[in-house]
C-alpha positions in Angstrom: -55.1 -145.7 22.9 -53.8 -148.9 21.3 -53.3 -149.1 17.6 -51.8 -151.8 15.4 -48.5 -151.1 13.7 -50.2 -151.3 10.3 -52.8 -148.7 11.3 -50.2 -146.5 12.8 -48.1 -146.6 9.6 -51.1 -145.8 7.4 -52.3 -142.9 9.6 -49.2 -141.6 11.3 -50.1 -138.0 10.6 -53.4 -138.4 12.4 -51.8 -139.9 15.5 -49.1 -137.3 15.6 -51.7 -134.6 15.6 -53.5 -136.2 18.5 -50.5 -137.2 20.6 -51.0 -134.3 23.0 -54.4 -135.7 24.1 -53.4 -139.3 24.8 -50.5 -141.7 24.8 -50.4 -144.1 21.9 -49.5 -147.7 22.4 -48.5 -149.5 19.2 -49.1 -153.2 19.0 -47.8 -155.9 16.7 -49.1 -159.5 16.7 -51.3 -158.6 19.7 -48.4 -157.4 21.9 -47.6 -153.8 22.8 -44.2 -153.0 21.2 -43.9 -149.2 21.6 -45.3 -146.2 23.4 -45.6 -142.8 21.8 -46.2 -139.9 24.1 -45.8 -136.1 24.1 -42.4 -134.9 25.4 -44.3 -132.6 27.8 -46.8 -135.1 29.1 -44.4 -137.0 31.3 -41.0 -136.4 32.8 -38.2 -137.7 30.7 -36.7 -141.1 31.6 -33.5 -139.4 32.7 -35.4 -137.1 35.1 -37.3 -140.2 36.6 -33.9 -141.8 37.3 -32.6 -138.9 39.3 -32.2 -139.8 43.0 -32.2 -143.6 42.6 -28.5 -143.9 43.4 -27.3 -141.6 46.2 -24.6 -139.2 44.9 -22.1 -140.3 47.5 -22.7 -144.0 46.7 -21.0 -144.3 43.3 -19.1 -141.8 41.1 -19.7 -141.3 37.4 -16.2 -142.8 36.6 -17.0 -145.9 38.8 -20.3 -146.4 36.9 -18.5 -146.1 33.6 -15.8 -148.6 34.6 -18.5 -151.0 35.9 -20.3 -150.8 32.6 -17.1 -151.4 30.6 -16.2 -154.4 32.7 -19.7 -155.9 32.3 -19.5 -155.6 28.5 -15.9 -156.9 28.3 -16.5 -159.8 30.7 -20.2 -160.8 30.7 -19.6 -164.0 32.5 -17.9 -162.2 35.5 -20.1 -162.1 38.6 -20.2 -159.0 40.8 -18.3 -159.5 44.0 
């Protein structure tokens, strides 16, 4: 179901009551800007990311360090 942001704000209670039946896509100026779904309807984003990077490929500390370096030096290219 697609609703405008204005309708969603005016009738938020109605949409929250019906969220278990259908995902709600909120639009603004004709573009979808948000998706509202039941937490039990789909796996969480974190669960969907499990398995993308093999465990032996990168450690948690390496991933943190890479993220810190990218933020500190955005112009630096990965070697």
